[in-house]
C-alpha positions in Angstrom: -12.9 -1.0 -3.2 -12.7 -3.3 -0.1 -15.5 -5.7 0.2 -19.1 -4.6 -0.4 -19.2 -1.8 2.1 -16.1 0.4 2.1 -13.5 2.1 -0.1 -9.9 3.1 0.6 -8.5 6.2 -1.1 -4.9 7.3 -1.0 -4.1 11.0 -0.5 -0.6 11.5 -1.8 -0.3 15.2 -0.7 -1.3 14.6 2.9 0.5 11.2 3.2 -2.5 9.2 4.4 -5.2 6.8 3.4 -8.9 7.3 4.0 -11.5 4.7 4.5 -15.0 5.6 3.3 -18.4 4.0 3.5 -20.0 2.5 0.4 -21.8 5.7 -0.4 -18.6 7.7 -0.1 -20.3 10.0 2.3 -18.9 9.1 5.7 -15.2 8.9 6.4 -14.7 5.8 8.6 -11.0 5.8 9.2 -7.7 7.5 8.4 -4.3 5.9 8.7 -1.0 7.9 8.6 0.3 10.4 9.4 0.4 10.0 13.1 2.6 7.5 14.9 6.1 7.4 13.4 5.7 3.9 11.9 2.4 4.8 10.3 3.6 7.9 8.5 3.2 7.4 4.7 5.5 9.1 2.2 3.4 9.8 -0.8 1.1 6.8 -0.7 0.0 5.9 -4.2 -1.4 2.4 -4.8 -3.3 0.3 -2.2 -4.3 -3.3 -2.3 -5.5 -6.0 0.1 -3.9 -9.4 -0.2 -5.6 -12.7 0.3 -4.7 -12.7 4.0 -6.4 -9.4 4.6 -3.2 -7.3 4.8 -3.4 -3.8 3.4 -0.4 -3.1 1.1 0.4 0.5 0.4 3.0 1.5 -2.2 4.9 4.6 -0.9 6.2 6.4 -4.0 8.4 8.9 -2.1 9.3 6.4 0.6 10.6 3.8 -1.9 8.9 1.0 0.0 5.7 -0.9 0.7 3.9 -0.5 4.0 1.7 -3.3 5.4 -1.3 -2.6 7.7 -4.2 -4.6 9.1 -7.7 -3.7 7.7 -8.3 -2.0 11.0 -5.4 0.4 10.3 -2.7 -1.0 12.6 0.8 -0.8 11.2 2.5 -4.2 10.8 5.8 -3.6 8.9 7.5 -1.9 6.0 9.7 -3.5 3.4 11.9 -2.4 0.5 14.4 0.4 0.4 15.6 3.0 -2.1 17.7 1.5 -4.9 17.9 -0.5 -8.1 18.6 -4.0 -6.7 16.1 -6.8 -6.4 13.7 -6.0 -3.6 14.4 -2.2 -3.8 12.3 0.5 -5.3 12.7 4.0 -6.6 9.0 5.0 -7.0 6.6 2.1 -6.4 3.2 2.9 -7.6 0.9 -0.1 -7.8 0.6 -3.7 -6.5 -1.4 -6.6 -7.8 -1.8 -10.3 -6.8 -2.3 -13.3 -8.9 -4.3 -16.5 -8.0 -1.2 -18.1 -6.3 -0.7 -15.0 -4.1 2.4 -13.7 -5.9 2.6 -9.9 -5.6 3.5 -7.7 -8.6 4.9 -4.2 -7.9 5.2 -1.6 -10.6 7.9 1.0 -10.2 7.4 4.3 -12.1 11.0 5.5 -12.1 12.7 2.1 -12.7 10.1 1.3 -15.4 9.8 -2.3 -14.3 7.7 -4.8 -12.4 9.1 -6.9 -9.6 7.5 -10.2 -8.6 7.4 -11.4 -5.0 6.5 -14.9 -3.9 3.7 -15.2 -1.3 4.8 -15.1 2.3 3.8 -18.0 4.5 
């Protein structure tokens, strides 16, 4: 749920995210696939950070994609691997009160912690 009036739902099979109104009756927006940068490879978890960035965990893409709440693609980070900052199958993100981001990885069976970006 985003705010009081809309919800975002990931569709892993179609590789996209839908934004719905509060009654889940009207689809307001869809991001990915489309432009090359906005294509999502098995989007799983979605979260909005304290700065209003939409963070989408791409399980098949082994990365996190960052969008504006309007659906504009900003950037992607992470790559496939087992080193720090890499992912095999990221699934969910969560933020603490200080803005640190926690990313769970299904295949690695771990959680990575990232400091807030300024």
